[in-house]
C-alpha positions in Angstrom: 24.7 -61.2 -43.0 22.1 -61.6 -45.7 22.7 -65.3 -46.4 22.8 -66.2 -42.7 19.5 -64.3 -42.2 17.9 -66.3 -44.9 19.1 -69.5 -43.3 18.0 -68.4 -39.9 14.5 -67.7 -41.3 14.4 -71.3 -42.6 15.5 -72.7 -39.1 12.6 -70.7 -37.5 10.1 -72.1 -40.1 11.3 -75.6 -39.4 10.8 -75.0 -35.7 7.2 -73.9 -36.5 7.5 -70.1 -36.4 4.8 -69.1 -38.9 5.5 -65.3 -38.7 6.0 -63.5 -42.0 8.9 -61.3 -40.9 11.8 -63.4 -39.6 14.5 -61.4 -37.9 17.8 -60.8 -39.7 21.2 -61.8 -38.4 23.7 -59.0 -37.6 27.3 -59.5 -36.5 28.7 -57.3 -33.8 32.3 -56.9 -32.5 31.1 -57.8 -29.0 28.0 -58.0 -26.9 27.6 -57.6 -23.2 24.9 -57.3 -20.6 25.4 -54.8 -17.8 23.4 -54.8 -14.7 23.5 -52.0 -12.1 22.2 -52.6 -8.5 20.4 -49.8 -6.6 23.6 -49.2 -4.6 25.4 -48.3 -7.9 27.5 -51.4 -8.2 27.5 -52.9 -11.6 28.4 -56.2 -13.2 28.7 -57.2 -16.8 28.9 -60.4 -18.7 29.8 -61.2 -22.3 27.1 -62.5 -24.6 27.3 -64.2 -28.0 23.7 -63.8 -29.2 20.7 -61.7 -28.2 17.7 -60.0 -29.6 18.4 -56.4 -30.3 17.6 -53.4 -32.4 19.4 -52.3 -35.6 19.2 -48.8 -36.8 16.9 -48.6 -39.9 15.5 -52.1 -39.4 12.0 -52.7 -37.9 11.7 -55.3 -35.1 14.1 -57.2 -33.0 17.0 -58.8 -34.8 19.4 -61.6 -33.9 22.7 -60.0 -32.9 25.7 -62.3 -32.8 29.3 -62.0 -31.8 32.2 -64.4 -32.1 32.4 -67.6 -34.1 29.4 -69.8 -34.9 30.6 -72.2 -32.2 30.3 -69.3 -29.7 26.9 -67.9 -30.7 25.1 -71.1 -31.8 24.1 -72.3 -28.3 22.7 -68.9 -27.3 20.9 -68.6 -30.7 19.4 -72.0 -30.1 17.8 -70.7 -26.9 16.5 -67.6 -28.6 15.1 -69.5 -31.6 13.3 -72.0 -29.3 11.8 -69.1 -27.4 10.6 -67.3 -30.5 9.1 -70.5 -31.9 7.6 -71.4 -28.5 9.2 -74.8 -28.6 10.0 -76.3 -25.2 10.6 -80.0 -25.9 13.8 -80.8 -27.8 13.1 -84.1 -29.5 15.6 -85.6 -32.0 14.2 -83.6 -35.0 14.4 -80.3 -33.0 18.0 -81.0 -32.1 18.8 -81.6 -35.7 17.1 -78.4 -36.7 19.0 -76.5 -34.0 22.3 -77.9 -35.3 21.7 -75.7 -38.4 22.4 -72.6 -36.3 26.1 -73.5 -36.2 26.2 -73.4 -40.0 24.4 -70.1 -40.7 27.5 -68.6 -42.3 28.7 -71.7 -44.0 26.4 -72.6 -47.0 28.1 -75.9 -47.8 27.7 -77.2 -44.2 24.1 -75.7 -43.9 23.1 -77.6 -47.1 24.7 -80.8 -45.9 23.0 -80.7 -42.4 19.6 -79.6 -43.9 19.8 -82.5 -46.4 19.9 -84.9 -43.4 16.6 -83.5 -42.2 14.8 -84.5 -45.4 16.3 -87.9 -45.5 15.5 -88.9 -41.9 
């Protein structure tokens, strides 16, 4: 998702992440976390976004599954953690709203335009 990756890099910059190499965004058919207890019992849960590795790409990348409405909340948490932002003031919330539009250029431009006018 090249265009979504470019937009995600912009979101991270707006949040204050100054690193040169922003992670890319990669769609997966599904994501899950599986935990196994010492007694051998396991449990799994479905995820919509997580940091992961992609063959042939250096560093952790943002892996997403489902629609933007599904993965945006999890991507918000990951972006905040990466940018080391803990306080969500109004501007941060507006920036995070961009994550729901990573794959929709028209909506992304509309929402980012509101950032510059407020």
